[in-house]
C-alpha positions in Angstrom: 120.0 -44.6 107.9 118.7 -41.3 106.7 121.1 -38.5 105.9 120.9 -35.5 108.2 119.4 -32.3 107.1 121.9 -30.6 104.9 121.0 -27.1 105.9 118.2 -25.1 107.4 119.2 -21.9 105.7 119.0 -20.7 102.1 120.6 -17.7 100.3 119.7 -16.2 97.0 122.1 -14.6 94.5 120.6 -11.7 92.6 122.1 -8.8 90.8 121.0 -5.4 92.1 119.4 -3.3 89.5 118.1 -5.5 86.7 117.0 -8.2 89.2 118.5 -11.3 87.5 119.9 -14.2 89.4 123.7 -14.9 89.2 124.1 -18.5 88.0 122.2 -19.8 91.0 123.4 -23.3 90.5 123.1 -26.2 93.0 123.8 -30.0 92.9 120.6 -30.7 91.1 118.9 -27.5 90.1 115.2 -27.8 89.4 115.7 -25.7 86.2 118.3 -23.7 84.5 118.4 -20.2 86.2 118.6 -17.1 84.1 122.3 -16.2 83.6 123.6 -12.6 83.5 126.5 -11.7 81.2 129.8 -12.4 83.0 131.2 -9.0 84.1 134.2 -9.0 86.4 133.2 -6.0 88.3 135.9 -6.6 91.0 138.7 -6.7 88.4 140.2 -9.8 89.9 143.7 -11.0 89.0 142.5 -14.6 89.2 141.8 -16.4 86.0 138.7 -18.0 87.6 136.9 -17.3 90.9 133.6 -17.8 92.7 131.9 -16.7 95.9 129.1 -18.9 97.2 126.8 -19.1 100.3 128.2 -22.1 102.2 124.8 -23.1 103.5 123.3 -23.8 100.0 125.8 -23.3 97.3 124.1 -20.3 95.8 126.5 -18.2 93.7 126.9 -14.6 94.7 129.8 -13.7 92.4 131.7 -15.4 89.7 134.4 -15.1 87.1 134.8 -18.0 84.6 133.7 -20.3 87.4 133.3 -23.3 85.2 136.6 -23.0 83.4 138.9 -26.0 84.1 142.2 -25.3 85.6 144.9 -27.1 87.6 144.1 -26.8 91.3 147.4 -27.5 93.0 147.1 -28.2 96.7 143.5 -27.1 97.2 143.0 -30.7 96.0 143.8 -31.7 99.5 140.4 -30.4 100.7 138.7 -33.3 98.9 141.4 -35.8 100.0 141.0 -34.9 103.7 137.3 -34.7 103.6 137.1 -38.3 102.3 139.7 -39.4 104.8 137.8 -38.0 107.7 134.6 -39.5 106.5 136.0 -43.0 105.8 138.7 -43.5 108.5 138.7 -43.6 112.3 140.5 -40.6 113.6 142.3 -42.7 116.2 143.6 -45.2 113.5 147.4 -45.4 113.2 148.6 -45.5 109.6 151.9 -46.7 108.1 153.7 -44.9 105.3 154.4 -47.2 102.4 157.1 -46.9 99.8 154.6 -45.9 97.1 153.2 -43.2 99.3 156.6 -41.7 99.8 158.2 -42.3 96.4 155.3 -41.3 94.2 155.8 -37.6 94.8 158.5 -35.1 93.8 160.7 -34.9 96.8 161.3 -31.2 96.1 157.6 -30.6 96.7 156.0 -30.0 100.1 156.2 -33.0 102.5 157.0 -33.8 106.1 159.8 -36.3 105.4 157.8 -39.4 106.3 160.1 -42.5 106.4 159.4 -45.9 105.1 157.2 -47.8 107.6 156.7 -44.7 109.8 153.5 -45.0 111.8 151.4 -42.0 112.7 147.8 -41.3 113.9 145.5 -40.6 111.0 144.5 -37.2 112.4 148.1 -36.1 112.6 148.4 -36.9 108.9 145.3 -34.9 108.1 146.7 -31.8 109.9 150.0 -32.4 108.0 148.2 -32.6 104.7 146.1 -29.4 105.2 148.4 -27.2 107.2 151.9 -28.3 105.9 150.4 -29.3 102.5 152.3 -32.5 102.9 152.1 -34.6 99.7 153.5 -37.7 101.4 150.9 -37.5 104.2 148.1 -37.1 101.5 149.3 -40.3 99.8 149.3 -42.3 103.1 145.7 -41.2 103.7 144.7 -42.1 100.2 146.1 -45.6 100.5 144.6 -46.1 103.9 141.1 -45.4 102.4 141.3 -47.2 99.1 144.3 -49.5 99.1 146.0 -47.8 96.2 146.4 -44.2 95.1 144.7 -45.1 91.8 141.6 -46.4 93.5 141.5 -43.4 95.7 141.5 -41.1 92.7 138.4 -43.0 91.4 136.7 -42.4 94.8 137.6 -38.7 94.7 135.7 -38.3 91.4 132.7 -40.2 92.7 132.5 -38.0 95.8 133.1 -34.8 93.9 130.3 -35.6 91.6 128.0 -36.5 94.5 128.5 -33.1 96.2 127.8 -31.0 93.1 131.1 -30.9 91.1 130.4 -30.8 87.4 133.6 -30.3 85.5 136.4 -32.0 87.5 138.7 -34.9 87.1 141.0 -35.8 90.0 143.9 -38.2 89.3 145.9 -37.9 92.6 145.4 -37.0 96.3 147.9 -34.2 96.5 147.4 -31.9 93.6 150.8 -32.0 91.9 150.4 -31.3 88.2 149.0 -34.0 85.9 147.4 -33.3 82.6 144.2 -35.1 83.7 144.0 -33.5 87.1 141.7 -30.5 86.7 138.8 -28.8 88.4 136.9 -25.5 88.5 136.4 -22.7 91.0 132.7 -23.7 91.2 133.5 -27.3 91.8 136.0 -26.6 94.5 133.5 -24.3 96.3 130.9 -27.2 96.2 133.5 -29.7 97.5 134.5 -27.3 100.3 130.8 -26.7 101.1 130.4 -30.5 101.7 133.6 -30.8 103.6 132.6 -28.1 106.0 129.7 -30.2 107.2 132.2 -32.5 108.7 133.0 -30.9 112.1 136.5 -32.4 112.3 137.4 -31.1 108.9 136.0 -27.7 109.9 138.3 -27.7 112.9 141.4 -28.7 110.9 140.5 -26.1 108.2 140.7 -23.3 110.7 143.7 -24.4 112.7 146.7 -22.0 112.9 149.2 -24.3 114.6 149.4 -28.0 115.3 152.1 -30.2 117.0 152.6 -33.7 115.7 153.9 -36.1 118.3 157.1 -38.1 117.7 156.7 -41.4 115.9 158.5 -44.7 115.6 160.8 -43.1 113.1 160.9 -39.5 114.2 162.1 -38.5 117.7 161.3 -34.8 117.4 157.9 -33.1 117.4 156.9 -31.8 114.1 155.2 -28.3 114.3 152.8 -27.3 111.6 151.6 -23.7 110.9 148.9 -22.8 108.4 150.0 -21.5 105.1 147.0 -19.2 104.8 148.0 -15.7 105.8 144.3 -14.6 106.2 144.2 -16.8 109.3 147.3 -15.4 110.8 148.2 -12.1 112.3 149.6 -10.7 109.0 149.0 -7.9 106.6 146.4 -10.1 104.9 144.6 -11.1 108.1 140.8 -11.1 107.7 138.8 -11.0 110.8 135.9 -13.2 109.6 137.9 -16.0 107.9 137.3 -19.3 109.6 139.4 -21.6 107.5 141.4 -22.0 104.3 143.8 -23.9 102.1 146.4 -22.5 99.6 148.1 -24.0 96.7 150.7 -23.3 94.1 152.5 -25.0 91.2 154.1 -23.3 88.2 151.3 -24.5 85.9 148.4 -23.9 88.3 149.6 -20.5 89.5 148.4 -19.4 93.0 145.2 -20.9 94.2 143.2 -20.6 97.4 139.9 -21.5 99.1 138.6 -19.7 102.2 135.6 -19.9 104.4 134.3 -16.9 106.3 131.4 -16.1 108.7 129.8 -12.8 109.7 126.3 -11.8 110.7 124.8 -15.2 110.2 126.3 -15.3 106.7 128.7 -18.2 105.8 130.7 -17.6 102.6 133.1 -19.7 100.6 135.5 -18.0 98.2 137.7 -19.7 95.6 140.4 -18.1 93.4 142.5 -20.0 90.9 145.3 -19.0 88.5 146.5 -15.9 90.3 149.8 -14.4 89.2 151.3 -14.0 92.7 150.6 -14.8 96.4 149.8 -11.2 97.0 147.2 -11.1 94.2 145.6 -14.3 95.6 145.0 -12.6 99.0 143.9 -9.3 97.5 141.4 -11.1 95.3 140.0 -13.2 98.2 139.6 -10.0 100.3 137.6 -8.4 97.4 135.4 -11.4 97.1 134.5 -11.7 100.8 134.0 -7.9 101.2 131.7 -8.1 98.2 129.5 -10.7 99.9 129.4 -9.1 103.3 128.8 -5.6 102.0 126.2 -6.3 99.3 123.9 -8.9 100.9 121.6 -8.9 103.9 120.1 -11.8 105.9 116.3 -12.0 105.8 114.4 -14.5 107.9 111.3 -16.1 106.4 109.0 -18.4 108.3 108.5 -22.1 107.4 105.2 -22.2 105.4 105.5 -25.5 103.6 104.3 -27.8 106.4 104.9 -31.6 106.1 105.3 -33.3 102.8 104.3 -37.0 102.5 105.3 -39.3 99.7 105.5 -43.0 98.7 108.9 -44.6 98.5 109.4 -46.8 95.5 111.9 -49.1 93.9 111.0 -48.7 90.2 107.2 -49.2 90.2 107.1 -51.1 93.5 106.0 -49.2 96.6 108.4 -50.2 99.4 107.6 -47.6 102.1 106.5 -44.0 102.8 108.4 -40.8 103.8 107.7 -37.6 105.5 109.7 -34.5 104.6 110.0 -31.6 107.1 111.7 -28.2 107.3 111.7 -27.6 111.0 113.2 -24.1 111.1 112.7 -20.8 109.5 115.0 -19.9 106.6 117.7 -17.2 106.7 117.8 -15.9 103.1 120.6 -13.8 101.7 119.3 -11.0 99.5 120.9 -8.0 97.8 120.2 -4.9 99.8 117.6 -3.5 97.4 115.5 -6.6 96.7 111.8 -6.7 97.8 111.4 -9.5 100.3 107.7 -10.0 99.5 108.7 -11.6 96.1 110.0 -14.7 97.8 108.0 -17.9 97.2 108.6 -21.4 98.8 107.6 -24.5 96.9 108.3 -28.2 97.6 109.6 -30.9 95.2 110.2 -34.6 95.6 113.0 -36.2 93.6 114.3 -39.8 93.1 111.0 -41.1 94.2 111.6 -44.5 92.5 115.1 -44.9 94.0 114.2 -46.3 97.4 115.8 -44.7 100.4 117.7 -42.2 98.1 114.4 -40.3 97.7 114.9 -36.5 98.3 112.7 -33.6 99.2 113.5 -30.0 98.6 112.2 -26.6 99.6 112.7 -24.6 96.4 113.0 -20.8 96.5 111.6 -18.7 93.8 111.6 -15.0 93.2 109.2 -13.6 90.7 109.0 -17.1 89.1 112.8 -17.7 88.9 114.3 -20.6 90.7 117.2 -19.2 92.7 117.9 -21.6 95.4 116.8 -24.8 97.3 117.5 -26.7 100.5 117.2 -30.4 101.1 114.5 -31.3 103.6 114.9 -33.7 106.5 113.3 -37.0 105.7 111.8 -39.7 107.9 111.4 -43.0 106.0 109.3 -46.0 107.0 110.1 -49.0 104.9 107.6 -51.8 104.6 108.7 -55.4 105.5 108.7 -56.9 102.1 110.2 -60.3 103.1 108.2 -63.5 102.8 107.5 -63.4 106.5 106.6 -59.7 106.5 104.6 -59.4 103.3 103.7 -62.7 101.5 103.0 -64.7 104.6 100.5 -62.2 106.1 98.7 -62.2 102.8 98.5 -66.0 102.8 97.4 -66.0 106.4 94.7 -63.4 105.5 93.5 -65.6 102.7 93.4 -68.6 104.9 91.5 -66.6 107.5 88.9 -65.6 105.0 88.6 -69.2 103.7 88.2 -70.3 107.3 85.5 -67.7 107.9 83.8 -68.9 104.7 83.9 -72.5 105.7 82.6 -71.7 109.1 79.8 -69.6 107.6 78.9 -72.4 105.3 78.9 -74.9 108.2 76.7 -72.7 110.3 74.4 -72.1 107.3 74.1 -75.8 106.8 73.4 -76.4 110.5 70.7 -73.7 110.5 69.2 -75.2 107.3 69.1 -78.7 108.8 67.5 -77.3 112.0 64.9 -75.5 110.0 64.1 -78.6 107.9 63.8 -80.7 111.0 61.6 -78.2 112.8 59.2 -77.6 109.9 56.2 -79.9 109.8 55.6 -81.0 106.3 52.0 -81.4 105.0 50.7 -85.1 105.0 
């Protein structure tokens, strides 16, 4: 069936002053946006960082956002997003020897035992909150059969949600030379994951109790490792979820979501020198977004968009694209709202039900954002019964009509001939 509308809101990243967009990248940008020189005005400790609008993926701030680095345990955002999309949350999973043995036992885990059975959702909480590498492997094997096949799926999903420079080789994030991603890619992956309501709930959980299992008689208690969600010196009022990570090679990494005044932000920092630096950088990023942008509502002026649906050159149906709601647009405080222009664009028109429609935002001619439109597809019945047979019936009907007309014509002609008195 048709995918749900990805978002009804759109934000725009612009630099105050010279009025140039900040790398306004999305999954499939309509054109390359004008890029400003990279200036780390926040003096972040992180080697790479990005701040995006969660609703559309528009970049509000960045530092080396496309530089590949080791992610450590923020990898588990992708792992658990896939698990929650692919598995029934009530399913009971069993821990295999490979899931347990294929991790460094000095790394974070919850001491799963061979053959231990646990509800899938408990393992998701363990993976996110306790950063359990063994639980992550169990989830991976439950989805794809093997950890290797799951890694392939991770890369497919990452690419599909807008990641551009990533390669994932495991479900947990422990160091591997080929296991790399970028701040921008992790932001886009998190943006997609947050559309899953269950993931969103787990991402923001502070405490979770895992019930005893067939191998464990005691309740396991998990507490979030993200100090911004806790009552701590790094507590941040508007943070709604987060995941931390660390390995010696990756340094300190973190992804956070935050909401304030109808603004939903995602911040990513990678390669920080210390845990404190990680939280200080994230605070700077979120403050920058909330303090420098405003929400402007613009009405829906595009109307309905109609298009043919094709597979190659064959027309197989039709589609209507709609944007039902007004748009809430993020603008820097000083930008003139009257410069906003909405345009529509249809993509993948020859790829059947994969066809997509977008409302594209422009400011003074520059493409700075877009949102996918809701689509309502009607596919034609192209089976023999639905397409060829009706044509045959139509031809037969016309032939029948022709024969009938000829018969009537002959009858009339005979009648006329019999009724006409010929001269003697």
